[in-house]
TIVO-2410 file (N, C-alpha, C; in nm, 3 decimals):
# residues 91
REC num residu      c1      c2      c3 atome chaine
REC   1      M   1.183  -1.274   0.520     N      A
REC   1      M   1.283  -1.253   0.621    CA      A
REC   1      M   1.410  -1.329   0.580     C      A
REC   2      V   1.523  -1.264   0.601     N      A
REC   2      V   1.653  -1.323   0.573    CA      A
REC   2      V   1.739  -1.306   0.699     C      A
REC   3      V   1.807  -1.413   0.739     N      A
REC   3      V   1.897  -1.405   0.853    CA      A
REC   3      V   2.038  -1.437   0.804     C      A
REC   4      A   2.132  -1.350   0.841     N      A
REC   4      A   2.272  -1.372   0.806    CA      A
REC   4      A   2.353  -1.386   0.935     C      A
REC   5      H   2.433  -1.490   0.942     N      A
REC   5      H   2.519  -1.510   1.058    CA      A
REC   5      H   2.650  -1.437   1.032     C      A
REC   6      L   2.679  -1.335   1.112     N      A
REC   6      L   2.800  -1.254   1.094    CA      A
REC   6      L   2.911  -1.293   1.191     C      A
REC   7      G   2.876  -1.361   1.298     N      A
REC   7      G   2.975  -1.407   1.394    CA      A
REC   7      G   3.054  -1.296   1.462     C      A
REC   8      G   2.998  -1.175   1.465     N      A
REC   8      G   3.066  -1.065   1.531    CA      A
REC   8      G   3.184  -1.008   1.454     C      A
REC   9      R   3.201  -1.048   1.328     N      A
REC   9      R   3.319  -1.007   1.249    CA      A
REC   9      R   3.293  -0.890   1.155     C      A
REC  10      C   3.171  -0.838   1.150     N      A
REC  10      C   3.137  -0.735   1.053    CA      A
REC  10      C   3.100  -0.605   1.125     C      A
REC  11      D   3.106  -0.495   1.051     N      A
REC  11      D   3.078  -0.367   1.116    CA      A
REC  11      D   2.971  -0.282   1.048     C      A
REC  12      L   2.935  -0.312   0.923     N      A
REC  12      L   2.840  -0.227   0.853    CA      A
REC  12      L   2.754  -0.308   0.758     C      A
REC  13      F   2.623  -0.283   0.761     N      A
REC  13      F   2.529  -0.338   0.663    CA      A
REC  13      F   2.481  -0.223   0.576     C      A
REC  14      E   2.481  -0.244   0.445     N      A
REC  14      E   2.433  -0.143   0.352    CA      A
REC  14      E   2.338  -0.205   0.251     C      A
REC  15      A   2.243  -0.126   0.205     N      A
REC  15      A   2.150  -0.167   0.100    CA      A
REC  15      A   2.076  -0.044   0.051     C      A
REC  16      T   1.997  -0.063  -0.051     N      A
REC  16      T   1.900   0.036  -0.095    CA      A
REC  16      T   1.766  -0.037  -0.098     C      A
REC  17      V   1.664   0.017  -0.030     N      A
REC  17      V   1.537  -0.052  -0.019    CA      A
REC  17      V   1.426   0.027  -0.088     C      A
REC  18      G   1.326  -0.047  -0.131     N      A
REC  18      G   1.210   0.015  -0.193    CA      A
REC  18      G   1.119  -0.090  -0.253     C      A
REC  19      L   1.010  -0.044  -0.312     N      A
REC  19      L   0.920  -0.135  -0.381    CA      A
REC  19      L   0.966  -0.152  -0.525     C      A
REC  20      T   0.946  -0.269  -0.581     N      A
REC  20      T   0.991  -0.298  -0.716    CA      A
REC  20      T   0.895  -0.236  -0.818     C      A
REC  21      G   0.936  -0.237  -0.942     N      A
REC  21      G   0.855  -0.181  -1.050    CA      A
REC  21      G   0.723  -0.253  -1.073     C      A
REC  22      N   0.712  -0.378  -1.025     N      A
REC  22      N   0.587  -0.453  -1.045    CA      A
REC  22      N   0.499  -0.453  -0.920     C      A
REC  23      A   0.529  -0.364  -0.824     N      A
REC  23      A   0.443  -0.352  -0.705    CA      A
REC  23      A   0.310  -0.291  -0.747     C      A
REC  24      G   0.204  -0.335  -0.684     N      A
REC  24      G   0.072  -0.280  -0.713    CA      A
REC  24      G   0.057  -0.141  -0.654     C      A
REC  25      P  -0.038  -0.063  -0.703     N      A
REC  25      P  -0.056   0.074  -0.654    CA      A
REC  25      P  -0.093   0.081  -0.506     C      A
REC  26      E  -0.147  -0.028  -0.452     N      A
REC  26      E  -0.185  -0.031  -0.310    CA      A
REC  26      E  -0.073  -0.086  -0.222     C      A
REC  27      G   0.043  -0.114  -0.280     N      A
REC  27      G   0.155  -0.169  -0.204    CA      A
REC  27      G   0.208  -0.072  -0.101     C      A
REC  28      S   0.244  -0.125   0.015     N      A
REC  28      S   0.307  -0.045   0.121    CA      A
REC  28      S   0.382  -0.138   0.214     C      A
REC  29      V   0.506  -0.104   0.244     N      A
REC  29      V   0.589  -0.189   0.328    CA      A
REC  29      V   0.675  -0.105   0.423     C      A
REC  30      V   0.724  -0.172   0.526     N      A
REC  30      V   0.824  -0.116   0.617    CA      A
REC  30      V   0.940  -0.214   0.620     C      A
REC  31      F   1.061  -0.163   0.608     N      A
REC  31      F   1.182  -0.244   0.614    CA      A
REC  31      F   1.243  -0.232   0.753     C      A
REC  32      E   1.295  -0.344   0.804     N      A
REC  32      E   1.359  -0.345   0.937    CA      A
REC  32      E   1.490  -0.422   0.930     C      A
REC  33      V   1.588  -0.374   1.006     N      A
REC  33      V   1.714  -0.445   1.026    CA      A
REC  33      V   1.727  -0.474   1.174     C      A
REC  34      W   1.740  -0.601   1.208     N      A
REC  34      W   1.754  -0.647   1.347    CA      A
REC  34      W   1.892  -0.706   1.366     C      A
REC  35      G   1.950  -0.684   1.481     N      A
REC  35      G   2.079  -0.745   1.516    CA      A
REC  35      G   2.070  -0.810   1.653     C      A
REC  36      D   2.089  -0.940   1.657     N      A
REC  36      D   2.083  -1.015   1.783    CA      A
REC  36      D   1.956  -0.985   1.862     C      A
REC  37      G   1.843  -0.975   1.793     N      A
REC  37      G   1.714  -0.955   1.858    CA      A
REC  37      G   1.678  -0.811   1.890     C      A
REC  38      T   1.763  -0.715   1.851     N      A
REC  38      T   1.737  -0.574   1.876    CA      A
REC  38      T   1.710  -0.502   1.744     C      A
REC  39      L   1.604  -0.423   1.739     N      A
REC  39      L   1.576  -0.344   1.619    CA      A
REC  39      L   1.682  -0.235   1.606     C      A
REC  40      L   1.756  -0.239   1.494     N      A
REC  40      L   1.863  -0.144   1.471    CA      A
REC  40      L   1.823  -0.030   1.377     C      A
REC  41      W   1.728  -0.058   1.286     N      A
REC  41      W   1.687   0.042   1.188    CA      A
REC  41      W   1.549   0.005   1.136     C      A
REC  42      E   1.469   0.108   1.109     N      A
REC  42      E   1.335   0.087   1.052    CA      A
REC  42      E   1.305   0.201   0.956     C      A
REC  43      S   1.252   0.167   0.839     N      A
REC  43      S   1.216   0.270   0.741    CA      A
REC  43      S   1.080   0.329   0.774     C      A
REC  44      D   1.049   0.440   0.711     N      A
REC  44      D   0.912   0.489   0.709    CA      A
REC  44      D   0.831   0.393   0.623     C      A
REC  45      V   0.700   0.411   0.617     N      A
REC  45      V   0.617   0.332   0.526    CA      A
REC  45      V   0.651   0.375   0.384     C      A
REC  46      L   0.686   0.278   0.300     N      A
REC  46      L   0.719   0.306   0.161    CA      A
REC  46      L   0.608   0.254   0.070     C      A
REC  47      S   0.578   0.331  -0.033     N      A
REC  47      S   0.476   0.294  -0.131    CA      A
REC  47      S   0.543   0.291  -0.269     C      A
REC  48      P   0.468   0.252  -0.373     N      A
REC  48      P   0.528   0.251  -0.507    CA      A
REC  48      P   0.577   0.389  -0.552     C      A
REC  49      D   0.522   0.495  -0.496     N      A
REC  49      D   0.564   0.631  -0.533    CA      A
REC  49      D   0.686   0.678  -0.454     C      A
REC  50      S   0.728   0.602  -0.353     N      A
REC  50      S   0.843   0.642  -0.269    CA      A
REC  50      S   0.974   0.623  -0.344     C      A
REC  51      A   1.065   0.715  -0.322     N      A
REC  51      A   1.200   0.701  -0.378    CA      A
REC  51      A   1.273   0.590  -0.303     C      A
REC  52      P   1.368   0.522  -0.368     N      A
REC  52      P   1.449   0.423  -0.297    CA      A
REC  52      P   1.522   0.488  -0.179     C      A
REC  53      V   1.540   0.411  -0.073     N      A
REC  53      V   1.599   0.462   0.051    CA      A
REC  53      V   1.733   0.393   0.075     C      A
REC  54      P   1.841   0.471   0.087     N      A
REC  54      P   1.970   0.410   0.122    CA      A
REC  54      P   1.971   0.371   0.269     C      A
REC  55      V   2.033   0.256   0.297     N      A
REC  55      V   2.040   0.204   0.433    CA      A
REC  55      V   2.186   0.184   0.471     C      A
REC  56      Q   2.226   0.234   0.586     N      A
REC  56      Q   2.357   0.207   0.645    CA      A
REC  56      Q   2.335   0.184   0.793     C      A
REC  57      V   2.367   0.063   0.839     N      A
REC  57      V   2.342   0.027   0.978    CA      A
REC  57      V   2.470  -0.030   1.039     C      A
REC  58      D   2.506   0.022   1.155     N      A
REC  58      D   2.622  -0.029   1.229    CA      A
REC  58      D   2.586  -0.165   1.288     C      A
REC  59      V   2.658  -0.268   1.249     N      A
REC  59      V   2.633  -0.403   1.300    CA      A
REC  59      V   2.756  -0.456   1.376     C      A
REC  60      T   2.840  -0.366   1.421     N      A
REC  60      T   2.963  -0.403   1.491    CA      A
REC  60      T   2.933  -0.498   1.608     C      A
REC  61      G   3.000  -0.612   1.607     N      A
REC  61      G   2.988  -0.710   1.715    CA      A
REC  61      G   2.863  -0.797   1.711     C      A
REC  62      R   2.774  -0.774   1.617     N      A
REC  62      R   2.649  -0.854   1.610    CA      A
REC  62      R   2.680  -0.992   1.555     C      A
REC  63      R   2.619  -1.093   1.619     N      A
REC  63      R   2.635  -1.231   1.572    CA      A
REC  63      R   2.545  -1.258   1.453     C      A
REC  64      D   2.421  -1.210   1.461     N      A
REC  64      D   2.323  -1.235   1.355    CA      A
REC  64      D   2.252  -1.106   1.317     C      A
REC  65      V   2.224  -1.092   1.189     N      A
REC  65      V   2.146  -0.979   1.139    CA      A
REC  65      V   2.028  -1.036   1.063     C      A
REC  66      K   1.910  -0.982   1.093     N      A
REC  66      K   1.787  -1.028   1.029    CA      A
REC  66      K   1.726  -0.911   0.953     C      A
REC  67      L   1.693  -0.935   0.825     N      A
REC  67      L   1.627  -0.836   0.741    CA      A
REC  67      L   1.480  -0.874   0.730     C      A
REC  68      V   1.393  -0.781   0.767     N      A
REC  68      V   1.250  -0.808   0.772    CA      A
REC  68      V   1.177  -0.704   0.689     C      A
REC  69      T   1.077  -0.748   0.614     N      A
REC  69      T   0.987  -0.657   0.543    CA      A
REC  69      T   0.847  -0.686   0.591     C      A
REC  70      T   0.778  -0.583   0.643     N      A
REC  70      T   0.642  -0.601   0.696    CA      A
REC  70      T   0.542  -0.532   0.604     C      A
REC  71      P   0.414  -0.572   0.610     N      A
REC  71      P   0.312  -0.513   0.523    CA      A
REC  71      P   0.259  -0.379   0.572     C      A
REC  72      A   0.331  -0.308   0.655     N      A
REC  72      A   0.297  -0.171   0.696    CA      A
REC  72      A   0.160  -0.161   0.762     C      A
REC  73      G   0.119  -0.266   0.831     N      A
REC  73      G  -0.007  -0.260   0.905    CA      A
REC  73      G  -0.132  -0.283   0.822     C      A
REC  74      D  -0.115  -0.314   0.695     N      A
REC  74      D  -0.232  -0.342   0.611    CA      A
REC  74      D  -0.213  -0.477   0.543     C      A
REC  75      S  -0.277  -0.498   0.432     N      A
REC  75      S  -0.266  -0.627   0.363    CA      A
REC  75      S  -0.135  -0.634   0.285     C      A
REC  76      T  -0.107  -0.750   0.229     N      A
REC  76      T   0.013  -0.768   0.148    CA      A
REC  76      T  -0.016  -0.749  -0.001     C      A
REC  77      V  -0.136  -0.708  -0.035     N      A
REC  77      V  -0.172  -0.689  -0.176    CA      A
REC  77      V  -0.083  -0.581  -0.237     C      A
REC  78      G  -0.016  -0.614  -0.345     N      A
REC  78      G   0.069  -0.519  -0.415    CA      A
REC  78      G   0.207  -0.500  -0.356     C      A
REC  79      D   0.238  -0.569  -0.246     N      A
REC  79      D   0.369  -0.553  -0.181    CA      A
REC  79      D   0.474  -0.634  -0.257     C      A
REC  80      R   0.567  -0.565  -0.320     N      A
REC  80      R   0.680  -0.628  -0.389    CA      A
REC  80      R   0.803  -0.549  -0.349     C      A
REC  81      A   0.871  -0.596  -0.247     N      A
REC  81      A   0.980  -0.520  -0.187    CA      A
REC  81      A   1.115  -0.575  -0.229     C      A
REC  82      A   1.217  -0.487  -0.226     N      A
REC  82      A   1.352  -0.529  -0.265    CA      A
REC  82      A   1.456  -0.468  -0.171     C      A
REC  83      W   1.552  -0.552  -0.135     N      A
REC  83      W   1.673  -0.509  -0.064    CA      A
REC  83      W   1.782  -0.510  -0.170     C      A
REC  84      A   1.798  -0.402  -0.244     N      A
REC  84      A   1.893  -0.397  -0.355    CA      A
REC  84      A   2.035  -0.374  -0.305     C      A
REC  85      D   2.130  -0.439  -0.371     N      A
REC  85      D   2.273  -0.424  -0.341    CA      A
REC  85      D   2.304  -0.446  -0.193     C      A
REC  86      A   2.233  -0.536  -0.126     N      A
REC  86      A   2.256  -0.563   0.015    CA      A
REC  86      A   2.394  -0.626   0.034     C      A
REC  87      R   2.468  -0.572   0.133     N      A
REC  87      R   2.602  -0.624   0.160    CA      A
REC  87      R   2.645  -0.588   0.301     C      A
REC  88      V   2.738  -0.667   0.353     N      A
REC  88      V   2.798  -0.637   0.483    CA      A
REC  88      V   2.948  -0.618   0.462     C      A
REC  89      H   3.004  -0.531   0.544     N      A
REC  89      H   3.147  -0.505   0.541    CA      A
REC  89      H   3.209  -0.579   0.659     C      A
REC  90      C   3.300  -0.672   0.628     N      A
REC  90      C   3.360  -0.756   0.731    CA      A
REC  90      C   3.513  -0.752   0.718     C      A
REC  91      E   3.578  -0.780   0.829     N      A
REC  91      E   3.725  -0.787   0.827    CA      A
REC  91      E   3.768  -0.921   0.773     C      A
***
């Protein structure tokens, strides 16, 4: 989990999410973006065979944004997740 303090000054979070090349074949994860305690975006369950997923989330006025990766309801065996090119657009 990563928490970024935006102070209400940003309007967009972007990234590309997926499992890394060294994820095990049994790996499966769900990515979540939270803003001030509210779930703003959630991916489908991603596996090593899943294509990378582009993420664009409106974070206008949010004080804090939290990036969460969960084990998709199973074990964490083989889970190697990445938030690639993660960035926020701020004034």
